[in-house]
N, C-alpha and C positions, 0 to 999 in steps of 0.2 A: 533747539532742534529733539534731542531725545526724548523732549516731554511731550512732545509732538506724533513723534512714532508711535509711542505708549498706546494711546488710545486707539489710533487706527487698529494694532493687532488687536485688540481690546474687544474692535468693532467685530471683526473680523473673525473672531476666535468665540462673538457671541452667535453671528449667524451659524458657523458650522456648527455652533451645540444645539441650538434651533432647528437647522437641519437632520439632525440627527433625531432629536426629540420626533420630529414628524414624519421620519420616516418608522420610525420605531412605531410613534401610532399606527400609523398606513398598514406596518407589519403584521401588527396585534390585528387589527381592525378588517386587514386582510382572513387572517385565521379564523377568526370569530364568523367572518361570513361563510368562510369555506364548511366548517361544521354547521352553522345553520343548513346552507344548499344541501349537504350529505344528508343531513338529517327530514331534510325537507323530501328527499327524494328514497328516502329509506325511512317510511315512517314508523316501522316496527323495530327498529335500532333500540331505540329507548325502553319500552317495554321488555324486550327479552333480556337486556341490561338490569330492569329490576327483578326480573324473571330470576335473574340468576345471581345476584345479590342475597335475595330471600333465601334460595334455595342452598346457599354455603351457609347465610346467617343460623337458619333451623337445621341443617345438616350440623352445625356445631354445637348447638344448644342442646340438642335431643338425639343422640345415638341411634336413635330408631328408623330417624323420621327418613333416610333413604332405602328402607326396606323395598322391596319388592311391593307389598302388603299394603304400606302406606302409599306408595306414588299409587298404584292402580285404586286405591279409593278413593283420592283428589280427582283421579279421571272421570270414576263413576257420579262424582259429585255435580261434577259440571259438566256434565254431558247434555241435559236439558239447558244449562242458561249457553252453553256453547250454540247449541244450534237456535235457542231465540237470539244470541248473537248473531249469528249469519242476518236474519231477519231483520233487526233492529239496523245493521251495519249497513245495508241496501238503502233503507231510507237515511241514514244519518247523511250518508256519499252525496244524496242530493239535495242537503240544506232541510232536508225535516228530520220528524223526531215520532217515532210511533209508538204511544201511552196504552197500547190496545192488545200487544202481541202475548203479553201472560194472558186474558182476558179469553185472546182466538185459541188461544194454546187448551185453556180446558173445557172451553164450548165444544172445540172438536175433539177430545177425548170423551165428553158426556155426550156429543150425539152419535161415536161410533160405540158407546156401550150401550146407549137406549136402543137404539137401532136395533142392535143385535138380539139383546134381552126383551126389551116391550115389543117388537114387532115382530122380532123374529127371522129377520134378513141374516143371510149368511155371515158371518165375521169377515171373508174376505172382502164381501160387499160393502159390507158397511164400514170398513175403515177408506176405501175406495169413495165412499159419498162423504165421510167426514174428512177428509183432504181436498174433496170438490167443493164443500162449503165455506172449509177456512179459506181455501183462493177468494172465494168469492166475498166474504168478510173484508178479507186483504183488497178486491179490486173495488169495492164501496168507498171504503179510507182513497186509494190511488183515483177514484173518478170524481170523490168532494174535493180534493186537493187540485187537481188537474183541471178538470171543466168546471166545476164551482168557485175555486177559485179562494176556497177556505184556507185561513193557516192551519198547518199539519196537527198543529201542538192542539188546538179547540177540536178538531177535528176527530183527531184519535183519544182526547179527553172525553169527548162526546162518544163516541161507539166503546170504550172503553165501559163506562157506565151500561149503556143499552145491552152491550153482550152479556155482561155480569147477572143482571137483571134477569136474561132471556135466559142465560143457564140456568139460574135456579128455578123458574119461571115452569122452563121447559122439563127438568130433572125431577121436579117437585122436593126438592131435598130430597132426594134415592140415592144413597151411594152403593154400587154393584159390589159384591165382596169380591177376595181375591179367591178365596176355594170355589165361587159361583165360576168366575170366567175362568180359570183353569183346565175345570169340567166342559164348560158349553161350551166356550169360544175361545180356545189357546193362544188362536193368532194373533190375541188382542196383546195377550202379553207378551209378542214375539221377542221386542230388543228386550226384555229383562231375564232374555238366557246367554248364557257364558261358557268363557271356554276356560278352562284352567291348567294352562301349563307350568309346572311344577307345583300345581298347587294354590297358585297366586288365581285372582277371581277375576275374568275380563271380562265385563258387560258386553255384547254386539251394539248396545247402546253408545260404547264408546268407539267401534268401531265404523257407525253410521257417523258420528258427528266429525271424525277427523277428516273422513271418505268427501263428506259437506262441503267443509272449508276448504281442503285441497282441489275439488271442481269450482266451485266459489271463486278461489284466487286465479284461479288459472281463465277462469270466465272471463273475469274484470279487468286482467291484466293483458291476453291474447286475444279478445275477440274484438271486435265496432261495436257491439253491444255493451259492454264493460264501459270500453271509452267514452262510448254515450252516458255512462251513468255518472263519469268522474265529471265528463263538460259540463252536465245540468247541475250538478252541481257548485262547480268552478264559476260558472256564468251561464245561466239561464238564456240572457240575452243574446249572447255572443254565439251560443249552441246554436239557436234557432236558425238564424243569421248564417252559418256554417252548412245547414240543412237538418239540423236533427228534430227531429219530432218530437221537444220536450214533452208534450203532454202526454202521449203517449208511452215516451220511455216512463214518467212517474207513475202511469197507472201500473205498467207491466212489473216496476221495481214492489210498488204496493203489494198487487197480486202474485209474486212472489214470495212475498215477504207474509203475506198467510200461509200459502203453502207451507213455508217451514216452520211455520209457528203449529199449524194443523200435525206435522211430521212431530216436532216438538209435545204435541197431546196426546200420539200414537204411544213416543218413548215415556212419557208421564206413565200409561198403563203398564206398559211394562216395570218399567220401575220403582214404582209401588204398589203393583200388584190390583189395585182397585181402581175402580174411578168413582171419583169425589165430584161434587160441583164447590166444596169447600175447598180442595185445593190451596195449599197458599202460593203457589205457580201465580194463580191469577190476580192476586193481589201484591206480588214482589214480583213476576218474573218482568215488569216491567224497566223494575228500579236496576238489576240484576243485570241483566241484559244494556241498557244505557252506561251500566258502571265498566260495563265488560269492555264495552265500547268507547270508553274514553280513557279508560288507562290502557289502552290498547294502543291508542294514539292516532283515532280516529277523528277528525276534525270534527267539532259542533258547525263549522262554517261550512263543511260541505267538500266537497272536491279533491280529499287529500286523505291517505290512509290506505292500510292493509286489509282484510279479513284474517291472514296472519298474524297479522299486531291483535286483532280481538280474539285470535284463541288465547294470545299471548297474555294478556287482561285476566281473560276468566280462567286460567294457570294461577295467576299471578294472586287472586282471591281463592281460588283453593288453596294454595300453599300458603296464605296467611292464615284460613283458617283452622286449618289443622295442623300447624306449627305453633299458634297459638295456645292450642287445644293441649298439644302433645307436650309445648313446657309449663303448660297449668297455668296462664294465664286466665282474668278475666275476660268472659266471653265478649264484653262492651267492648274491651282494646281491638277485637277485630274491626268493629263498626267508624272506631276513632283513627284505625291507621287509614281507611282503605277511602275516610274522607278526604285526610290528607293526601290519599294517592290520587283522588280526584280532581283535588284546589290544585297537586302540584301539574298535572296532567294537560290541565285547561292551559295553566299558564306557560308550561312547555309549546304549549300547540299555539299560542300566542305569540311566542319570543318566534316560533321556527315562521309562523306564517310573513314574517317582516321580510323573510330571505328572498320571496316572491314579489313583495315590494317593490 
């Protein structure tokens, strides 16, 4: 009989141990799910964490990193990228992509400059026309995507080439010098002006970028139009069944993106002083804005993310560039590390998306 009792106890203990392991697994899985859901609801948390870590690391490696002048320089360097990032964020939230943001910015700046100097239009009016034409360029992108139903990647790849070519043709490769602008059309350089509290230079462009991020963040989170943008990116068919005019929203998103790009073009004139059709923003603005958006936690699949996260993403790029430069490393390490961050950001996004599955 004792031999019969022992297996029974062993069997009961085995069941108990198995149930404990299952409970432990379920608890662990539950914790993982809670983290996923929290990150899904707070997409800017990851880029904020990365930004804080980067600041701490570079602050430790370089004693001059936390000087006000250094932080001010970082903000000045990301002003244009941050504004282009606002444009790119809107498009990517609708599950699209805009490869023409840099070209629209440069062409808009050239239009403002040439209208003022070649055609004698007063600078404020030339700026207004440039903003309007930049919005029209975005509208064309949106119309082709929404009405003709062409893929956003192909549409904006095509308009990127068209706008860059138009930029060179219209400007005849002519650069308008900073001294001429300062003398005859100072309004074009408005965003290059600065305040200097305590001797620290802060461009007006930095205040504009922060204001645009704040306004857009409020619109996307607290207005019906903002919720429609997220709905179109998350599930356009369901959004349409719910009464959202998806085609109209898409056109409005691309048009507004064009407007932001034109603002970035105006800021470019103030930031660099001159009007140049060969400005690097035309070639690099697309990649820089997409980088800020992806690292900032906005999903490339649409429907999830925040403008604040994009702002953190732009800051991360600026911090890495400045920090590595101050540490004295090879500049190529910047591209290496930013590339790693992009891949990790997409991987994290894929993992977070499983929370809503």
